[in-house]
C-alpha positions as CSV (number, residue, x, y, z in Angstrom):
1,M,-53.6,-16.2,-106.7
2,R,-56.0,-18.7,-108.7
3,R,-54.0,-18.1,-111.9
4,F,-50.8,-19.0,-110.1
5,L,-51.9,-22.0,-108.6
6,F,-53.6,-23.1,-111.9
7,V,-50.0,-22.6,-113.6
8,L,-48.5,-24.8,-110.8
9,V,-50.7,-27.6,-111.2
10,M,-50.5,-27.6,-115.0
11,V,-46.7,-27.5,-114.8
12,F,-46.8,-30.4,-112.2
13,L,-49.3,-32.6,-114.2
14,S,-47.2,-32.1,-117.4
15,T,-44.1,-33.0,-115.9
16,T,-45.7,-36.2,-114.5
17,A,-47.3,-37.1,-117.6
18,L,-43.7,-36.9,-119.4
19,Y,-42.2,-39.0,-116.7
20,A,-44.9,-41.7,-116.8
21,Q,-44.3,-42.0,-120.6
22,L,-40.3,-42.7,-120.2
23,K,-39.3,-46.2,-120.2
24,K,-38.4,-47.7,-116.9
25,V,-34.7,-48.8,-117.5
26,Y,-33.6,-49.9,-113.9
27,N,-34.0,-53.5,-112.8
28,E,-34.4,-53.4,-109.1
29,S,-34.4,-56.9,-108.6
30,I,-30.9,-57.8,-109.9
31,D,-27.6,-57.8,-107.9
32,P,-25.9,-54.6,-109.1
33,I,-22.5,-56.2,-108.1
34,A,-22.9,-59.2,-110.3
35,Q,-24.5,-56.8,-113.1
36,I,-21.2,-54.8,-112.9
37,D,-18.9,-57.8,-113.1
38,S,-20.8,-59.3,-115.8
39,A,-20.5,-56.0,-118.0
40,I,-16.7,-56.0,-117.3
41,T,-16.5,-59.5,-118.6
42,V,-18.3,-58.5,-121.8
43,A,-16.3,-55.4,-122.0
44,K,-12.8,-57.2,-121.8
45,Q,-13.9,-59.7,-124.4
46,S,-15.1,-57.3,-126.8
47,Q,-12.5,-54.5,-126.1
48,R,-15.0,-51.9,-125.0
49,H,-15.3,-49.9,-121.8
50,V,-18.3,-50.2,-119.4
51,L,-20.6,-47.2,-119.0
52,C,-22.4,-47.6,-115.8
53,Q,-25.5,-45.2,-115.7
54,V,-26.2,-45.0,-111.7
55,G,-29.7,-43.9,-110.7
56,G,-33.0,-45.2,-110.6
57,N,-36.6,-45.4,-112.0
58,W,-37.5,-42.8,-109.2
59,C,-35.3,-40.2,-111.0
60,P,-36.8,-38.4,-114.0
61,W,-33.3,-37.1,-115.4
62,C,-32.0,-40.8,-115.3
63,L,-35.0,-42.0,-117.5
64,K,-34.4,-38.8,-119.6
65,F,-30.7,-39.8,-120.2
66,A,-31.6,-43.2,-121.2
67,D,-34.1,-42.2,-123.4
68,F,-32.0,-39.4,-124.8
69,V,-28.9,-41.6,-125.6
70,T,-30.9,-44.3,-127.4
71,K,-33.1,-42.3,-129.5
72,D,-30.1,-40.2,-130.8
73,E,-28.6,-42.4,-133.6
74,E,-25.0,-41.0,-133.5
75,I,-24.8,-41.2,-129.6
76,D,-26.4,-44.8,-129.8
77,K,-23.9,-46.0,-132.2
78,M,-21.1,-44.5,-130.1
79,L,-22.4,-46.5,-127.1
80,R,-22.7,-49.7,-128.9
81,D,-19.4,-49.5,-130.4
82,N,-17.4,-48.5,-127.5
83,Y,-19.3,-49.4,-124.2
84,V,-21.3,-52.0,-122.6
85,Y,-24.1,-49.6,-121.2
86,I,-25.6,-50.8,-117.9
87,H,-28.2,-49.0,-115.6
88,I,-27.2,-49.7,-111.9
89,N,-30.1,-49.3,-109.4
90,Y,-29.5,-47.0,-106.6
91,T,-32.0,-46.3,-103.7
92,S,-30.1,-44.8,-100.8
93,L,-27.1,-45.7,-98.5
94,K,-29.7,-47.3,-96.1
95,D,-30.0,-50.2,-98.7
96,K,-27.4,-52.8,-98.5
97,K,-27.1,-53.1,-102.5
98,S,-26.8,-49.3,-102.8
99,R,-24.1,-49.2,-100.1
100,L,-22.0,-51.9,-102.0
101,V,-22.4,-49.9,-105.4
102,A,-21.2,-46.8,-103.5
103,E,-18.1,-48.8,-102.2
104,R,-17.4,-50.4,-105.6
105,L,-17.9,-47.2,-107.6
106,Q,-16.3,-44.8,-104.9
107,N,-19.5,-43.0,-103.9
108,P,-20.5,-41.7,-107.3
109,G,-23.7,-40.4,-105.8
110,R,-22.0,-37.4,-104.5
111,F,-22.4,-36.0,-108.0
112,G,-26.2,-36.6,-107.9
113,F,-28.2,-38.7,-110.2
114,P,-27.8,-39.8,-112.9
115,V,-24.0,-40.2,-112.4
116,L,-22.0,-42.0,-115.2
117,V,-19.3,-44.2,-114.2
118,I,-16.8,-45.5,-116.7
119,L,-14.8,-48.7,-116.2
120,D,-12.2,-50.4,-118.3
121,G,-12.3,-54.3,-119.0
122,K,-10.4,-54.6,-115.9
123,G,-13.0,-53.0,-113.9
124,K,-10.8,-49.9,-113.0
125,I,-12.8,-46.9,-112.7
126,L,-11.6,-44.4,-115.5
127,H,-13.9,-41.6,-114.9
128,T,-17.0,-40.5,-113.1
129,Q,-19.2,-37.9,-114.7
130,D,-21.8,-35.6,-113.2
131,S,-24.6,-35.7,-115.7
132,A,-25.7,-32.1,-115.0
133,M,-22.8,-30.9,-116.9
134,L,-24.4,-32.6,-120.1
135,E,-27.7,-31.0,-119.4
136,E,-29.3,-28.3,-121.7
137,G,-32.6,-27.0,-120.7
138,E,-35.0,-29.7,-120.0
139,S,-32.9,-32.4,-121.7
140,Y,-29.5,-33.2,-122.6
141,N,-26.9,-31.5,-125.1
142,Q,-26.1,-33.9,-128.0
143,K,-22.6,-32.3,-128.8
144,T,-21.7,-32.4,-125.1
145,V,-22.8,-35.9,-124.6
146,L,-20.8,-37.1,-127.7
147,R,-17.7,-35.4,-126.6
148,F,-17.9,-37.0,-123.2
149,L,-18.3,-40.4,-124.7
150,K,-15.6,-39.9,-127.4
151,N,-13.1,-38.8,-124.5
152,W,-13.5,-42.1,-122.8
153,T,-13.4,-44.7,-125.5
154,P,-10.9,-47.4,-125.4
155,E,-9.0,-45.8,-128.4
156,A,-9.2,-42.5,-126.6
157,C,-7.7,-44.0,-123.3
158,S,-5.2,-46.2,-125.2
159,D,-1.4,-45.5,-125.1
160,S,-1.3,-45.2,-128.9
161,W,-0.6,-41.5,-128.7
162,K,2.9,-42.3,-127.4
163,T,4.0,-43.8,-130.6
164,Q,2.5,-41.3,-132.8
165,K,5.0,-38.7,-134.1
């Protein structure tokens, strides 16, 4: 029994230590709707899409995803070239700001957190992605994340395929 408790405590402490090392990426003080609107404006001007990572600094998997995609050079380049990448803070439906996010993004929290919502340059929701489908072990799968991002680039979503022979 002692050994079991010791192992349990060690796992908890190592997980807590890892979580504490991850950069907090969610700004809890800004208006998330204004943040989305601003990102849409930038996306439209730069002919990119918006990738909203909805979650919070309270969520270890949210911080892991942000860390993962910025440390992987290929994914980071894919993001910079094709997306305006933002972190939308979400606490609970009891919070007014979070309720507004849920309404605007069609209740993405139903998939858990983090949840990824892709918008076009007009603010239209193109896709909502359950990030659990991108996980592998205690992190994320590079090939799966890249495939997801490639499938929702502006080029992939364009009508250019209609003119190809």
